[in-house]
C-alpha positions, -999 to +999 in steps of 0.1 A: +336+641+836+348+605+838+376+594+815+365+571+787+384+539+781+399+533+747+395+496+741+401+473+711+381+442+703+391+416+678+366+411+650+373+388+621+410+391+628+410+429+629+409+452+659+380+475+662+384+506+684+357+514+709+355+542+735+337+531+766+323+548+797+305+533+827+312+497+817+291+471+833+262+493+843+227+500+828+216+492+793+243+498+767+240+529+746+256+524+712+266+555+692+272+548+655+289+573+633+287+574+595+307+587+566+334+603+566+336+604+604+347+585+635+339+583+672+351+620+674+317+630+661+301+621+694+326+638+718+303+666+729+272+644+733+284+614+753+293+635+784+255+641+789+250+604+793+278+599+818+265+594+853+232+579+841+243+544+851+246+532+815+273+516+795+282+541+767+299+525+737+313+546+708+330+524+682+350+534+651+336+515+621+360+491+605+385+510+583+377+543+601+389+561+631+414+541+651+400+507+639+421+485+617+420+489+579+418+453+566+420+448+528+383+443+523+359+461+499+341+481+526+307+474+512+276+480+534+273+443+541+309+440+551+306+470+574+274+455+588+291+421+594+319+437+615+294+457+635+271+428+641+301+407+652+314+435+675+280+436+693+281+398+697+317+399+709+309+426+735+278+407+745+255+438+743+219+432+753+188+455+752+207+482+733+197+518+729+209+528+694+220+564+687+225+567+650+237+591+623+244+589+585+255+554+575+257+545+612+219+547+609+218+523+579+239+499+599+219+504+632+185+503+615+195+471+597+206+456+631+172+466+645+155+449+615+174+417+621+176+417+659+146+437+671+144+418+704+179+430+713+171+467+707+154+487+735+150+520+718+164+541+689+176+577+687+185+590+652+194+621+633+203+628+596+201+591+588+193+571+557+156+562+556+147+566+519+162+568+485+180+601+481+167+603+445+133+611+460+142+643+478+178+655+470+179+687+449+191+682+414+226+696+420+232+672+449+220+642+428+243+653+400+272+656+425+265+621+439+263+607+404+297+622+396+311+608+428+298+573+418+311+576+383+346+569+367+360+601+383+347+592+418+379+575+431+400+605+421+376+630+437+371+611+470+404+592+475+430+612+457+416+648+461+401+640+495+370+660+485+347+646+512+369+658+541+381+690+524+348+702+510+317+682+519+322+678+557+329+715+564+300+727+543+276+703+559+281+719+593+263+752+599+291+768+619+328+769+610+348+739+623+380+748+640+413+738+625+418+713+653+383+698+647+388+694+610+423+678+617+406+652+640+382+642+613+410+640+587+435+622+609+423+586+602+423+592+564+458+605+557+465+583+527+447+577+494+442+540+502+427+548+537+399+567+520+385+536+504+357+532+530+346+568+523+345+561+486+326+528+490+300+542+514+292+570+488+286+543+462+262+524+485+236+552+492+204+542+475+199+566+445+171+559+422+170+523+432+207+516+428+225+497+442+197+472+445+210+455+476+212+486+499+180+500+483+162+468+494+178+469+529+167+505+534+131+497+522+130+467+545+140+486+577+119+516+568+089+493+567+099+477+600+104+511+617+068+521+606+055+490+624+077+490+655+063+500+689+099+506+702+104+541+717+121+564+692+137+598+694+141+618+661+164+648+662+163+670+631+178+703+620+167+729+595+172+727+566+190+693+571+204+673+543+194+636+545+163+643+565+149+676+551+112+685+554+097+659+530+116+631+547+110+645+582+072+648+575+071+611+565+090+601+596+067+621+619+035+609+602+044+572+598+067+560+626+049+552+658+060+559+694+083+587+681+093+620+698+106+646+673+129+674+683+139+704+662+175+712+672+175+744+651+199+755+623+219+726+609+228+707+578+241+671+582+267+669+609+243+684+634+263+671+664+286+700+657+259+726+656+238+719+688+254+692+709+239+707+741+203+701+730+211+668+714+229+656+745+201+668+768+173+652+747+191+618+745+197+619+782+160+626+789+150+599+764+173+573+781+162+582+817+126+579+806+133+544+794+146+535+828+113+543+846 
């Protein structure tokens, strides 16, 4: 296995951390994590892409992982601006996007705005419709509580997302070391601001209006796009359970759907072998 290079790129006066493999070869494959994670999420999947002749790029979103933590609000649009500028700074062309969670919101929005610079999209447990349309009542109640007056205390002070949500959204038990690696970038109350903000931005019953409109827009564009797509899903899943999955399979063209088996949300932890193999096959097929 080749060693990845840990690089930093300056974006709007802050440094963004990016793991890179196979620099300067093949089409770039851009892996985007979501909330509350970092590039560590993809550690068992990227090795499958090494040796394919591609430039593998695994950034930490701004305020997350080893990237700087500037004093911004960490709204979706701010996160998107940093990502878009990073892509421009790195001069990435004909990108294969590999997306998860809010990384999918950012990546799908990039595709909607720059479709000519995207070659293909692989995605799993992403945000493609309002969670109010499919989340069970207890999940919606929990999200409403997280977005209410007590949300900052629950997320930032009590660190609920990393202590409770992340471990229960993996089908297997994470090791102590794995959980520590997820928690490491978020040691202080203030450092958990991006986690708190991302929770408030998930479209729930049409709110907030801006991200609800963005998701609706890229959802429509995905349903019209001839680009090759790979959809990896788990059962039961969390953000892409059966009703969402059925819509994706029935409405998004040029799509290969793969069931990776038992999993909830952080499915990279449950079946990295199959996910890695399928993404590798998908990428090699694009090269032909």
